[in-house]
Each structure stands twice: as structure tokens, then as C-alpha cells.
N, CA, C and O atoms as a GROMACS GRO file, in nm:
protein
  576
    1MET      N    1   9.546  11.799  11.549
    1MET     CA    2   9.617  11.688  11.487
    1MET      C    3   9.585  11.687  11.337
    1MET      O    4   9.470  11.670  11.298
    2ALA      N    5   9.686  11.706  11.256
    2ALA     CA    6   9.669  11.713  11.111
    2ALA      C    7   9.639  11.577  11.052
    2ALA      O    8   9.680  11.473  11.104
    3LYS      N    9   9.568  11.580  10.943
    3LYS     CA   10   9.530  11.460  10.869
    3LYS      C   11   9.603  11.458  10.735
    3LYS      O   12   9.660  11.558  10.692
    4VAL      N   13   9.601  11.342  10.672
    4VAL     CA   14   9.661  11.327  10.540
    4VAL      C   15   9.600  11.429  10.442
    4VAL      O   16   9.671  11.485  10.359
    5ALA      N   17   9.470  11.453  10.453
    5ALA     CA   18   9.404  11.550  10.366
    5ALA      C   19   9.469  11.688  10.378
    5ALA      O   20   9.481  11.760  10.279
    6ASP      N   21   9.511  11.726  10.500
    6ASP     CA   22   9.578  11.854  10.522
    6ASP      C   23   9.713  11.858  10.451
    6ASP      O   24   9.750  11.960  10.392
    7VAL      N   25   9.785  11.748  10.458
    7VAL     CA   26   9.917  11.739  10.392
    7VAL      C   27   9.899  11.753  10.241
    7VAL      O   28   9.973  11.827  10.176
    8LEU      N   29   9.800  11.682  10.186
    8LEU     CA   30   9.776  11.688  10.041
    8LEU      C   31   9.730  11.827   9.997
    8LEU      O   32   9.763  11.872   9.888
    9LYS      N   33   9.653  11.894  10.083
    9LYS     CA   34   9.607  12.029  10.050
    9LYS      C   35   9.727  12.122  10.037
    9LYS      O   36   9.729  12.210   9.950
   10GLU      N   37   9.825  12.103  10.122
   10GLU     CA   38   9.944  12.188  10.121
   10GLU      C   39  10.039  12.154  10.007
   10GLU      O   40  10.087  12.244   9.937
   11LYS      N   41  10.066  12.026   9.986
   11LYS     CA   42  10.164  11.986   9.886
   11LYS      C   43  10.107  11.968   9.747
   11LYS      O   44  10.179  11.974   9.648
   12GLY      N   45   9.977  11.947   9.739
   12GLY     CA   46   9.913  11.920   9.611
   12GLY      C   47   9.888  11.772   9.593
   12GLY      O   48   9.942  11.688   9.666
   13LYS      N   49   9.806  11.741   9.496
   13LYS     CA   50   9.765  11.602   9.474
   13LYS      C   51   9.827  11.540   9.349
   13LYS      O   52   9.784  11.434   9.304
   14LYS      N   53   9.925  11.607   9.292
   14LYS     CA   54   9.989  11.556   9.172
   14LYS      C   55  10.056  11.422   9.203
   14LYS      O   56  10.135  11.412   9.296
   15VAL      N   57  10.023  11.321   9.124
   15VAL     CA   58  10.079  11.188   9.142
   15VAL      C   59  10.152  11.149   9.014
   15VAL      O   60  10.098  11.162   8.904
   16PHE      N   61  10.273  11.102   9.029
   16PHE     CA   62  10.349  11.055   8.914
   16PHE      C   63  10.344  10.903   8.913
   16PHE      O   64  10.378  10.837   9.012
   17THR      N   65  10.303  10.850   8.800
   17THR     CA   66  10.287  10.705   8.788
   17THR      C   67  10.365  10.652   8.669
   17THR      O   68  10.412  10.727   8.583
   18VAL      N   69  10.377  10.522   8.668
   18VAL     CA   70  10.444  10.454   8.558
   18VAL      C   71  10.376  10.319   8.541
   18VAL      O   72  10.322  10.264   8.637
   19ASP      N   73  10.378  10.267   8.422
   19ASP     CA   74  10.323  10.136   8.393
   19ASP      C   75  10.426  10.030   8.430
   19ASP      O   76  10.546  10.053   8.418
   20ARG      N   77  10.379   9.915   8.473
   20ARG     CA   78  10.470   9.807   8.515
   20ARG      C   79  10.561   9.757   8.403
   20ARG      O   80  10.666   9.700   8.431
   21ASN      N   81  10.523   9.778   8.277
   21ASN     CA   82  10.603   9.731   8.163
   21ASN      C   83  10.695   9.838   8.106
   21ASN      O   84  10.742   9.826   7.993
   22THR      N   85  10.720   9.942   8.184
   22THR     CA   86  10.812  10.048   8.146
   22THR      C   87  10.953  10.006   8.185
   22THR      O   88  10.972   9.934   8.284
   23THR      N   89  11.053  10.050   8.109
   23THR     CA   90  11.190  10.018   8.149
   23THR      C   91  11.227  10.101   8.272
   23THR      O   92  11.173  10.209   8.295
   24VAL      N   93  11.319  10.047   8.349
   24VAL     CA   94  11.366  10.117   8.468
   24VAL      C   95  11.431  10.249   8.429
   24VAL      O   96  11.418  10.348   8.502
   25LEU      N   97  11.499  10.253   8.317
   25LEU     CA   98  11.562  10.377   8.271
   25LEU      C   99  11.458  10.487   8.251
   25LEU      O  100  11.479  10.601   8.292
   26GLU      N  101  11.346  10.452   8.188
   26GLU     CA  102  11.239  10.550   8.168
   26GLU      C  103  11.181  10.596   8.301
   26GLU      O  104  11.150  10.714   8.319
   27ALA      N  105  11.166  10.504   8.394
   27ALA     CA  106  11.112  10.538   8.526
   27ALA      C  107  11.205  10.632   8.601
   27ALA      O  108  11.161  10.731   8.660
   28ILE      N  109  11.334  10.602   8.599
   28ILE     CA  110  11.431  10.687   8.668
   28ILE      C  111  11.436  10.825   8.603
   28ILE      O  112  11.447  10.926   8.673
   29LYS      N  113  11.426  10.831   8.472
   29LYS     CA  114  11.423  10.960   8.403
   29LYS      C  115  11.299  11.040   8.446
   29LYS      O  116  11.308  11.160   8.468
   30LYS      N  117  11.186  10.973   8.457
   30LYS     CA  118  11.063  11.041   8.500
   30LYS      C  119  11.077  11.093   8.642
   30LYS      O  120  11.031  11.203   8.673
   31MET      N  121  11.140  11.015   8.730
   31MET     CA  122  11.164  11.062   8.867
   31MET      C  123  11.251  11.187   8.864
   31MET      O  124  11.221  11.286   8.931
   32SER      N  125  11.358  11.181   8.788
   32SER     CA  126  11.451  11.294   8.780
   32SER      C  127  11.383  11.417   8.722
   32SER      O  128  11.398  11.527   8.775
   33ASP      N  129  11.310  11.400   8.614
   33ASP     CA  130  11.242  11.513   8.549
   33ASP      C  131  11.142  11.582   8.641
   33ASP      O  132  11.120  11.702   8.631
   34ASN      N  133  11.081  11.504   8.731
   34ASN     CA  134  10.977  11.558   8.819
   34ASN      C  135  11.024  11.579   8.962
   34ASN      O  136  10.945  11.614   9.050
   35ASN      N  137  11.154  11.558   8.985
   35ASN     CA  138  11.214  11.579   9.117
   35ASN      C  139  11.141  11.502   9.228
   35ASN      O  140  11.110  11.558   9.333
   36VAL      N  141  11.114  11.374   9.202
   36VAL     CA  142  11.052  11.286   9.300
   36VAL      C  143  11.140  11.164   9.318
   36VAL      O  144  11.222  11.131   9.231
   37SER      N  145  11.124  11.097   9.430
   37SER     CA  146  11.209  10.980   9.457
   37SER      C  147  11.133  10.848   9.445
   37SER      O  148  11.186  10.742   9.477
   38GLY      N  149  11.010  10.855   9.397
   38GLY     CA  150  10.934  10.732   9.378
   38GLY      C  151  10.817  10.755   9.285
   38GLY      O  152  10.769  10.867   9.269
   39LEU      N  153  10.773  10.647   9.222
   39LEU     CA  154  10.658  10.650   9.132
   39LEU      C  155  10.563  10.537   9.170
   39LEU      O  156  10.607  10.428   9.208
   40VAL      N  157  10.435  10.563   9.161
   40VAL     CA  158  10.336  10.459   9.181
   40VAL      C  159  10.327  10.380   9.051
   40VAL      O  160  10.314  10.438   8.943
   41VAL      N  161  10.335  10.248   9.062
   41VAL     CA  162  10.328  10.162   8.945
   41VAL      C  163  10.182  10.119   8.928
   41VAL      O  164  10.119  10.065   9.019
   42MET      N  165  10.130  10.145   8.808
   42MET     CA  166   9.990  10.117   8.781
   42MET      C  167   9.975  10.000   8.685
   42MET      O  168  10.058   9.977   8.596
   43ASP      N  169   9.867   9.926   8.706
   43ASP     CA  170   9.825   9.821   8.614
   43ASP      C  171   9.681   9.858   8.579
   43ASP      O  172   9.587   9.816   8.645
   44GLY      N  173   9.667   9.936   8.473
   44GLY     CA  174   9.536   9.993   8.442
   44GLY      C  175   9.503  10.100   8.545
   44GLY      O  176   9.576  10.197   8.560
   45ARG      N  177   9.392  10.081   8.615
   45ARG     CA  178   9.351  10.178   8.719
   45ARG      C  179   9.388  10.129   8.858
   45ARG      O  180   9.356  10.195   8.957
   46GLU      N  181   9.453  10.014   8.868
   46GLU     CA  182   9.490   9.954   8.996
   46GLU      C  183   9.637   9.980   9.028
   46GLU      O  184   9.721   9.984   8.938
   47ILE      N  185   9.667   9.996   9.156
   47ILE     CA  186   9.806  10.008   9.199
   47ILE      C  187   9.870   9.869   9.197
   47ILE      O  188   9.821   9.776   9.262
   48ALA      N  189   9.977   9.856   9.122
   48ALA     CA  190  10.050   9.729   9.114
   48ALA      C  191  10.170   9.728   9.206
   48ALA      O  192  10.217   9.622   9.248
   49GLY      N  193  10.220   9.848   9.238
   49GLY     CA  194  10.338   9.856   9.323
   49GLY      C  195  10.390   9.998   9.330
   49GLY      O  196  10.321  10.094   9.297
   50ILE      N  197  10.513  10.008   9.375
   50ILE     CA  198  10.581  10.137   9.383
   50ILE      C  199  10.728  10.112   9.350
   50ILE      O  200  10.784  10.009   9.388
   51ILE      N  201  10.788  10.205   9.280
   51ILE     CA  202  10.930  10.196   9.248
   51ILE      C  203  10.995  10.323   9.302
   51ILE      O  204  10.945  10.434   9.283
   52THR      N  205  11.108  10.304   9.370
   52THR     CA  206  11.179  10.416   9.430
   52THR      C  207  11.326  10.414   9.388
   52THR      O  208  11.375  10.317   9.331
   53GLU      N  209  11.392  10.524   9.417
   53GLU     CA  210  11.536  10.529   9.390
   53GLU      C  211  11.609  10.418   9.464
   53GLU      O  212  11.706  10.362   9.413
   54ARG      N  213  11.563  10.387   9.582
   54ARG     CA  214  11.624  10.280   9.661
   54ARG      C  215  11.612  10.145   9.590
   54ARG      O  216  11.707  10.067   9.588
   55ASP      N  217  11.494  10.118   9.532
   55ASP     CA  218  11.477   9.994   9.454
   55ASP      C  219  11.578   9.989   9.341
   55ASP      O  220  11.641   9.886   9.315
   56TYR      N  221  11.594  10.102   9.274
   56TYR     CA  222  11.688  10.110   9.162
   56TYR      C  223  11.831  10.079   9.206
   56TYR      O  224  11.901  10.000   9.144
   57LEU      N  225  11.872  10.142   9.315
   57LEU     CA  226  12.008  10.121   9.364
   57LEU      C  227  12.033   9.975   9.403
   57LEU      O  228  12.134   9.916   9.367
   58ARG      N  229  11.940   9.920   9.477
   58ARG     CA  230  11.959   9.786   9.532
   58ARG      C  231  11.933   9.674   9.433
   58ARG      O  232  11.998   9.569   9.439
   59LYS      N  233  11.839   9.694   9.342
   59LYS     CA  234  11.795   9.584   9.256
   59LYS      C  235  11.842   9.594   9.112
   59LYS      O  236  11.824   9.501   9.034
   60VAL      N  237  11.903   9.706   9.076
   60VAL     CA  238  11.957   9.721   8.941
   60VAL      C  239  12.107   9.746   8.948
   60VAL      O  240  12.186   9.663   8.905
   61ILE      N  241  12.145   9.860   9.003
   61ILE     CA  242  12.286   9.899   9.006
   61ILE      C  243  12.372   9.795   9.078
   61ILE      O  244  12.470   9.745   9.022
   62LEU      N  245  12.334   9.762   9.202
   62LEU     CA  246  12.417   9.669   9.280
   62LEU      C  247  12.415   9.526   9.226
   62LEU      O  248  12.503   9.446   9.260
   63GLN      N  249  12.317   9.493   9.144
   63GLN     CA  250  12.312   9.359   9.086
   63GLN      C  251  12.361   9.356   8.942
   63GLN      O  252  12.355   9.252   8.876
   64GLY      N  253  12.411   9.468   8.895
   64GLY     CA  254  12.471   9.474   8.762
   64GLY      C  255  12.372   9.458   8.648
   64GLY      O  256  12.411   9.418   8.538
   65LYS      N  257  12.246   9.489   8.671
   65LYS     CA  258  12.146   9.480   8.565
   65LYS      C  259  12.151   9.605   8.478
   65LYS      O  260  12.203   9.708   8.520
   66ALA      N  261  12.096   9.595   8.360
   66ALA     CA  262  12.092   9.709   8.267
   66ALA      C  263  11.961   9.785   8.284
   66ALA      O  264  11.853   9.726   8.280
   67SER      N  265  11.972   9.913   8.303
   67SER     CA  266  11.854   9.998   8.324
   67SER      C  267  11.762  10.003   8.202
   67SER      O  268  11.641  10.017   8.216
   68ASN      N  269  11.821   9.992   8.084
   68ASN     CA  270  11.740  10.004   7.962
   68ASN      C  271  11.672   9.874   7.920
   68ASN      O  272  11.591   9.875   7.827
   69THR      N  273  11.703   9.762   7.987
   69THR     CA  274  11.635   9.636   7.953
   69THR      C  275  11.559   9.576   8.071
   69THR      O  276  11.482   9.482   8.053
   70THR      N  277  11.580   9.628   8.191
   70THR     CA  278  11.508   9.579   8.309
   70THR      C  279  11.375   9.652   8.318
   70THR      O  280  11.369   9.775   8.305
   71MET      N  281  11.269   9.577   8.339
   71MET     CA  282  11.135   9.636   8.349
   71MET      C  283  11.103   9.672   8.493
   71MET      O  284  11.152   9.609   8.587
   72VAL      N  285  11.021   9.773   8.509
   72VAL     CA  286  10.979   9.821   8.640
   72VAL      C  287  10.923   9.706   8.724
   72VAL      O  288  10.954   9.695   8.843
   73GLU      N  289  10.840   9.621   8.664
   73GLU     CA  290  10.777   9.512   8.740
   73GLU      C  291  10.878   9.416   8.801
   73GLU      O  292  10.846   9.345   8.896
   74GLU      N  293  11.000   9.411   8.748
   74GLU     CA  294  11.103   9.322   8.800
   74GLU      C  295  11.162   9.373   8.932
   74GLU      O  296  11.213   9.294   9.011
   75ILE      N  297  11.156   9.504   8.955
   75ILE     CA  298  11.221   9.558   9.075
   75ILE      C  299  11.127   9.633   9.169
   75ILE      O  300  11.168   9.673   9.278
   76MET      N  301  11.002   9.652   9.128
   76MET     CA  302  10.910   9.730   9.210
   76MET      C  303  10.877   9.657   9.340
   76MET      O  304  10.890   9.535   9.349
   77THR      N  305  10.834   9.732   9.438
   77THR     CA  306  10.779   9.676   9.560
   77THR      C  307  10.632   9.654   9.533
   77THR      O  308  10.560   9.749   9.503
   78ASP      N  309  10.587   9.529   9.543
   78ASP     CA  310  10.448   9.502   9.506
   78ASP      C  311  10.352   9.495   9.624
   78ASP      O  312  10.231   9.492   9.605
   79LYS      N  313  10.404   9.492   9.744
   79LYS     CA  314  10.319   9.494   9.862
   79LYS      C  315  10.316   9.638   9.915
   79LYS      O  316  10.397   9.676   9.999
   80VAL      N  317  10.223   9.715   9.864
   80VAL     CA  318  10.216   9.858   9.893
   80VAL      C  319  10.109   9.883  10.000
   80VAL      O  320   9.995   9.838   9.988
   81ILE      N  321  10.150   9.956  10.102
   81ILE     CA  322  10.050  10.000  10.200
   81ILE      C  323  10.005  10.139  10.160
   81ILE      O  324  10.085  10.220  10.111
   82CYS      N  325   9.879  10.167  10.181
   82CYS     CA  326   9.822  10.294  10.140
   82CYS      C  327   9.762  10.367  10.259
   82CYS      O  328   9.730  10.306  10.362
   83ALA      N  329   9.749  10.496  10.243
   83ALA     CA  330   9.684  10.580  10.343
   83ALA      C  331   9.550  10.626  10.287
   83ALA      O  332   9.523  10.612  10.168
   84THR      N  333   9.468  10.681  10.375
   84THR     CA  334   9.344  10.746  10.334
   84THR      C  335   9.349  10.889  10.385
   84THR      O  336   9.422  10.918  10.480
   85PRO      N  337   9.273  10.978  10.325
   85PRO     CA  338   9.280  11.120  10.364
   85PRO      C  339   9.246  11.146  10.510
   85PRO      O  340   9.289  11.247  10.566
   86ASP      N  341   9.170  11.058  10.573
   86ASP     CA  342   9.127  11.081  10.712
   86ASP      C  343   9.226  11.032  10.817
   86ASP      O  344   9.207  11.057  10.935
   87LEU      N  345   9.332  10.963  10.776
   87LEU     CA  346   9.434  10.918  10.872
   87LEU      C  347   9.512  11.038  10.924
   87LEU      O  348   9.534  11.135  10.852
   88SER      N  349   9.556  11.029  11.048
   88SER     CA  350   9.637  11.136  11.105
   88SER      C  351   9.782  11.122  11.057
   88SER      O  352   9.827  11.015  11.017
   89VAL      N  353   9.852  11.234  11.064
   89VAL     CA  354   9.993  11.234  11.029
   89VAL      C  355  10.069  11.136  11.118
   89VAL      O  356  10.156  11.063  11.070
   90GLU      N  357  10.035  11.133  11.247
   90GLU     CA  358  10.102  11.043  11.342
   90GLU      C  359  10.078  10.896  11.306
   90GLU      O  360  10.169  10.814  11.315
   91GLU      N  361   9.954  10.863  11.266
   91GLU     CA  362   9.923  10.725  11.227
   91GLU      C  363  10.006  10.684  11.105
   91GLU      O  364  10.059  10.573  11.100
   92CYS      N  365  10.016  10.773  11.009
   92CYS     CA  366  10.094  10.743  10.888
   92CYS      C  367  10.242  10.728  10.920
   92CYS      O  368  10.309  10.640  10.867
   93MET      N  369  10.292  10.816  11.005
   93MET     CA  370  10.432  10.808  11.046
   93MET      C  371  10.458  10.672  11.110
   93MET      O  372  10.560  10.608  11.081
   94GLY      N  373  10.368  10.628  11.197
   94GLY     CA  374  10.381  10.497  11.261
   94GLY      C  375  10.381  10.384  11.161
   94GLY      O  376  10.461  10.291  11.173
   95MET      N  377  10.292  10.390  11.061
   95MET     CA  378  10.286  10.287  10.958
   95MET      C  379  10.416  10.282  10.880
   95MET      O  380  10.468  10.174  10.851
   96MET      N  381  10.468  10.397  10.846
   96MET     CA  382  10.589  10.404  10.765
   96MET      C  383  10.710  10.353  10.841
   96MET      O  384  10.795  10.284  10.785
   97VAL      N  385  10.717  10.386  10.969
   97VAL     CA  386  10.828  10.336  11.051
   97VAL      C  387  10.818  10.185  11.067
   97VAL      O  388  10.917  10.113  11.052
   98GLU      N  389  10.698  10.137  11.098
   98GLU     CA  390  10.678   9.993  11.119
   98GLU      C  391  10.709   9.911  10.994
   98GLU      O  392  10.766   9.803  11.004
   99LYS      N  393  10.671   9.963  10.878
   99LYS     CA  394  10.690   9.889  10.752
   99LYS      C  395  10.816   9.930  10.676
   99LYS      O  396  10.842   9.879  10.567
  100SER      N  397  10.894  10.020  10.734
  100SER     CA  398  11.018  10.069  10.671
  100SER      C  399  10.996  10.116  10.527
  100SER      O  400  11.067  10.076  10.435
  101CYS      N  401  10.896  10.203  10.510
  101CYS     CA  402  10.874  10.260  10.378
  101CYS      C  403  10.876  10.411  10.387
  101CYS      O  404  10.858  10.469  10.494
  102ARG      N  405  10.898  10.475  10.274
  102ARG     CA  406  10.913  10.620  10.272
  102ARG      C  407  10.804  10.692  10.193
  102ARG      O  408  10.798  10.814  10.190
  103HIS      N  409  10.717  10.614  10.128
  103HIS     CA  410  10.610  10.671  10.046
  103HIS      C  411  10.480  10.596  10.071
  103HIS      O  412  10.480  10.473  10.084
  104LEU      N  413  10.370  10.670  10.078
  104LEU     CA  414  10.238  10.610  10.092
  104LEU      C  415  10.146  10.667   9.986
  104LEU      O  416  10.117  10.787   9.986
  105PRO      N  417  10.099  10.582   9.894
  105PRO     CA  418   9.992  10.629   9.805
  105PRO      C  419   9.868  10.657   9.892
  105PRO      O  420   9.844  10.589   9.991
  106VAL      N  421   9.792  10.756   9.853
  106VAL     CA  422   9.670  10.791   9.926
  106VAL      C  423   9.550  10.754   9.839
  106VAL      O  424   9.536  10.800   9.726
  107MET      N  425   9.464  10.669   9.895
  107MET     CA  426   9.346  10.621   9.824
  107MET      C  427   9.221  10.679   9.889
  107MET      O  428   9.210  10.686  10.012
  108ASP      N  429   9.126  10.719   9.806
  108ASP     CA  430   8.998  10.768   9.854
  108ASP      C  431   8.890  10.709   9.765
  108ASP      O  432   8.885  10.735   9.645
  109ASP      N  433   8.803  10.629   9.825
  109ASP     CA  434   8.696  10.561   9.750
  109ASP      C  435   8.750  10.484   9.630
  109ASP      O  436   8.690  10.489   9.522
  110GLY      N  437   8.861  10.414   9.648
  110GLY     CA  438   8.917  10.331   9.542
  110GLY      C  439   8.997  10.405   9.437
  110GLY      O  440   9.044  10.344   9.341
  111SER      N  441   9.014  10.535   9.454
  111SER     CA  442   9.091  10.614   9.357
  111SER      C  443   9.219  10.666   9.420
  111SER      O  444   9.221  10.705   9.537
  112LEU      N  445   9.325  10.667   9.342
  112LEU     CA  446   9.453  10.723   9.385
  112LEU      C  447   9.442  10.875   9.380
  112LEU      O  448   9.423  10.933   9.274
  113VAL      N  449   9.455  10.940   9.497
  113VAL     CA  450   9.437  11.085   9.505
  113VAL      C  451   9.564  11.160   9.545
  113VAL      O  452   9.562  11.283   9.552
  114GLY      N  453   9.672  11.089   9.571
  114GLY     CA  454   9.795  11.155   9.608
  114GLY      C  455   9.898  11.056   9.659
  114GLY      O  456   9.872  10.937   9.671
  115VAL      N  457  10.014  11.109   9.689
  115VAL     CA  458  10.122  11.031   9.750
  115VAL      C  459  10.186  11.120   9.856
  115VAL      O  460  10.213  11.238   9.832
  116ILE      N  461  10.210  11.063   9.973
  116ILE     CA  462  10.280  11.138  10.076
  116ILE      C  463  10.410  11.066  10.108
  116ILE      O  464  10.420  10.944  10.099
  117SER      N  465  10.508  11.145  10.145
  117SER     CA  466  10.638  11.089  10.180
  117SER      C  467  10.667  11.114  10.327
  117SER      O  468  10.598  11.194  10.392
  118ILE      N  469  10.766  11.047  10.378
  118ILE     CA  470  10.807  11.069  10.517
  118ILE      C  471  10.850  11.215  10.534
  118ILE      O  472  10.831  11.272  10.642
  119LEU      N  473  10.907  11.274  10.431
  119LEU     CA  474  10.946  11.415  10.436
  119LEU      C  475  10.824  11.506  10.448
  119LEU      O  476  10.826  11.603  10.524
  120ASP      N  477  10.717  11.474  10.376
  120ASP     CA  478  10.593  11.553  10.388
  120ASP      C  479  10.540  11.549  10.530
  120ASP      O  480  10.497  11.651  10.584
  121LEU      N  481  10.542  11.431  10.590
  121LEU     CA  482  10.491  11.415  10.727
  121LEU      C  483  10.580  11.488  10.827
  121LEU      O  484  10.530  11.551  10.920
  122THR      N  485  10.710  11.481  10.807
  122THR     CA  486  10.804  11.550  10.896
  122THR      C  487  10.783  11.701  10.888
  122THR      O  488  10.786  11.770  10.990
  123ARG      N  489  10.763  11.752  10.768
  123ARG     CA  490  10.736  11.896  10.751
  123ARG      C  491  10.610  11.937  10.826
  123ARG      O  492  10.607  12.040  10.893
  124GLN      N  493  10.505  11.856  10.814
  124GLN     CA  494  10.379  11.887  10.881
  124GLN      C  495  10.396  11.886  11.032
  124GLN      O  496  10.347  11.976  11.101
  125LEU      N  497  10.465  11.785  11.085
  125LEU     CA  498  10.486  11.778  11.230
  125LEU      C  499  10.570  11.894  11.280
  125LEU      O  500  10.542  11.950  11.386
  126THR      N  501  10.671  11.932  11.203
  126THR     CA  502  10.756  12.045  11.240
  126THR      C  503  10.675  12.174  11.243
  126THR      O  504  10.690  12.256  11.334
  127LYS      N  505  10.590  12.192  11.146
  127LYS     CA  506  10.503  12.310  11.140
  127LYS      C  507  10.412  12.316  11.262
  127LYS      O  508  10.396  12.422  11.324
  128GLU      N  509  10.353  12.202  11.297
  128GLU     CA  510  10.266  12.197  11.415
  128GLU      C  511  10.343  12.226  11.544
  128GLU      O  512  10.294  12.297  11.632
  129GLN      N  513  10.464  12.172  11.554
  129GLN     CA  514  10.544  12.194  11.674
  129GLN      C  515  10.584  12.340  11.687
  129GLN      O  516  10.585  12.394  11.798
  130LYS      N  517  10.617  12.406  11.577
  130LYS     CA  518  10.652  12.548  11.581
  130LYS      C  519  10.533  12.631  11.628
  130LYS      O  520  10.550  12.726  11.705
  131THR      N  521  10.415  12.595  11.583
  131THR     CA  522  10.294  12.666  11.626
  131THR      C  523  10.272  12.647  11.776
  131THR      O  524  10.241  12.743  11.846
  132THR      N  525  10.286  12.526  11.824
  132THR     CA  526  10.269  12.496  11.966
  132THR      C  527  10.371  12.574  12.049
  132THR      O  528  10.336  12.632  12.152
  133ILE      N  529  10.494  12.574  12.005
  133ILE     CA  530  10.600  12.648  12.077
  133ILE      C  531  10.567  12.796  12.082
  133ILE      O  532  10.585  12.860  12.185
  134LYS      N  533  10.520  12.852  11.971
  134LYS     CA  534  10.484  12.995  11.968
  134LYS      C  535  10.373  13.025  12.068
  134LYS      O  536  10.382  13.123  12.142
  135TYR      N  537  10.269  12.940  12.071
  135TYR     CA  538  10.159  12.961  12.167
  135TYR      C  539  10.208  12.950  12.311
  135TYR      O  540  10.167  13.029  12.396
  136LEU      N  541  10.294  12.854  12.338
  136LEU     CA  542  10.346  12.838  12.473
  136LEU      C  543  10.432  12.956  12.515
  136LEU      O  544  10.423  13.003  12.628
  137GLN      N  545  10.516  13.005  12.424
  137GLN     CA  546  10.598  13.122  12.454
  137GLN      C  547  10.512  13.244  12.480
  137GLN      O  548  10.538  13.321  12.572
  138ASP      N  549  10.408  13.261  12.398
  138ASP     CA  550  10.317  13.374  12.420
  138ASP      C  551  10.248  13.362  12.556
  138ASP      O  552  10.231  13.462  12.626
  139TYR      N  553  10.210  13.243  12.593
  139TYR     CA  554  10.144  13.220  12.721
  139TYR      C  555  10.239  13.251  12.838
  139TYR      O  556  10.201  13.318  12.934
  140ILE      N  557  10.362  13.201  12.828
  140ILE     CA  558  10.460  13.222  12.933
  140ILE      C  559  10.490  13.371  12.953
  140ILE      O  560  10.506  13.418  13.065
  141HIS      N  561  10.495  13.443  12.843
  141HIS     CA  562  10.528  13.585  12.847
  141HIS      C  563  10.403  13.674  12.860
  141HIS      O  564  10.413  13.796  12.846
  142GLY      N  565  10.288  13.615  12.888
  142GLY     CA  566  10.166  13.689  12.913
  142GLY      C  567  10.109  13.760  12.792
  142GLY      O  568  10.041  13.861  12.808
  143ARG      N  569  10.136  13.710  12.673
  143ARG     CA  570  10.086  13.774  12.552
  143ARG      C  571   9.954  13.712  12.503
  143ARG      O  572   9.914  13.735  12.389
  144CYS      N  573   9.890  13.634  12.586
  144CYS     CA  574   9.763  13.570  12.546
  144CYS      C  575   9.645  13.654  12.585
  144CYS      O  576   9.531  13.616  12.559
   0.00000   0.00000   0.00000
């Protein structure tokens, strides 16, 4: 059973952040430049929230707000659930489904050490399932 630490080892620990007083336009540009769909919003060294493309669509575009004058703190999700490196992929998947979120910042000893997405977890589970299927096929065909 894979852990969050395994996912981070594979994908890397690069975290893209933004300050809560940044304009939404700057945040969206940073997401686009780095090919990510969310940014962790920081207030100093503390997590203040998370901003995603979904927040942008629902809270700026659909409400007719201006991207260049709306601040990240106005549209960010401020109740952020976090993972730790020792949580299993299955536990994180359950948390994300239960809370309807697609990104989990990963905290270790009070420090932000990564971000995992539902896509990262799905990739890990698919990889594990392929390995299991291969072992079962080898067993069935007497190749063990």
C-alpha cells in the first residue's frame, strides 16, 4: 500500500504558492506558466488557503468580476485539509472524495513539503493495480 511519501518521491516536491494579496490574474498566470491547476495560498509561512481553476471559474468569471482587481484572498478556499507523508493513497483518496476537493497540501512537522492531486493518487493506484495484475497473470500461467 503506497503512502503519500511514495507519490511525492515520484512526482517531486515542487510546490507553487501565491500570497493572499496577489491578484487573481497573477495567480492564474502562475498556474498556466507552471501547468498546474491550483496554488497553495500562503500568509507568511502558514497556509491561508488554496486557489484553483475551479475557484476562478465559479467566483470570478461566472460572477463577472475582474481578474486584474480581484485578490486571491477573495476567492480562495480557506478551509484546507492537508495530508501527511505517512498517510496511505487510499486514505487520501477517501478524504478527497468526502470533502470534494482535488488537491491536498502535504505537511510534515509543520512545513509544507508538497501537494498531491486526485490525478497523482489515481496514477499511483493504477500503477499498483497493473503490478498486481502482472503478478496474478504470472501466477496463473505458472511463471512464478
